[in-house]
Every structure is written in C-alpha cells, then in structure tokens.
C-alpha positions in Angstrom: 175.8 142.3 87.6 172.8 142.8 85.4 172.6 139.0 84.7 172.6 138.2 88.5 169.9 140.9 89.0 167.8 139.3 86.2 168.3 135.9 87.6 167.2 137.1 91.0 164.0 138.7 89.6 163.3 135.4 87.7 163.7 133.4 90.8 161.4 135.8 92.8 158.8 135.7 90.0 158.9 131.9 90.0 158.3 131.8 93.7 155.4 134.2 93.4 153.9 132.2 90.6 154.1 129.0 92.7 152.3 130.8 95.5 149.6 132.0 93.1 149.2 128.6 91.6 148.9 127.0 95.0 146.3 129.6 96.1 144.3 129.0 92.9 144.3 125.3 93.6 143.3 125.8 97.2 140.4 128.1 96.1 139.3 125.4 93.6 139.4 122.8 96.4 137.4 125.0 98.7 134.8 125.5 95.9 134.5 121.8 95.3 134.1 121.1 99.0 131.4 123.7 99.3 129.5 122.1 96.4 129.7 118.7 98.0 128.6 119.9 101.4 125.7 121.9 100.1 124.4 119.2 97.7 121.6 117.1 99.1 121.3 114.6 96.2 123.2 111.9 97.9 121.2 112.3 101.1 117.9 111.6 99.2 119.4 108.4 97.7 120.4 107.2 101.2 116.9 107.8 102.4 115.4 105.8 99.6 117.8 103.0 100.3 116.9 103.0 104.0 113.2 102.9 103.1 113.7 100.0 100.6 115.7 98.1 103.3 112.9 98.6 105.8 110.3 97.3 103.4 112.4 94.3 102.6 112.8 93.5 106.3 109.1 93.8 107.0 108.3 91.6 103.9 110.8 88.9 105.1 109.4 88.9 108.7 105.8 88.8 107.4 106.5 86.0 105.0 108.3 84.0 107.7 105.4 84.5 110.1 102.6 83.8 107.6 104.5 81.3 105.4 102.9 78.0 106.8 99.4 79.5 106.6 99.9 80.6 103.0 101.3 77.2 102.1 98.3 75.4 103.7 95.9 77.8 101.9 97.5 77.1 98.4 97.6 73.3 99.1 93.9 73.4 100.0 93.0 75.3 96.8 95.1 72.9 94.8 93.4 70.0 96.4 90.0 71.4 95.5 91.0 72.1 91.9 92.6 68.6 91.4 91.0 66.3 93.8 92.7 62.9 94.2 96.1 64.0 92.9 
C-alpha cells in the first residue's frame, strides 16, 4: 500500500514537473518574441537597402539616358588628344 502511494506521488510530481517545464519554455519563447518585436535593428537595415536600391535605379536610368552623349563627349576629347588616330 505504501509503495503504491509513493508511486502515485511520483507520478503526480512528474506531471507537475512537466507542466512547470512547459511553462518555463513558453515564458522563454514569449521573452524571445518580445525582444524580436521590440528590436528596430532589422528595420534600419531594410531602409538602407531600399535607399541603395533606389540610388542604383536612378543611376541606371540616368546612364541609359545620358549614355550616348557621354560616349560622344569622350570620343571628341580622345579625338582632340590624339588627332588622326
């Protein structure tokens, strides 16, 4: 009878420990999620990436529009430096 009572108590304690462990894990997960939602470091990196992408698009469009004029200017300069070649 005592052995069955001890086994019953052990079983009950194991269940309670599992519950406590699960609760601790959930609290840790909640803490980690809070850190990620409050952190703004990733947001700044995304903004820098968008700015760089915008600058690249403007540079490409500008070079495509002005490319022939720039090429003619350099050819004219090269012709003045090395006439006859």
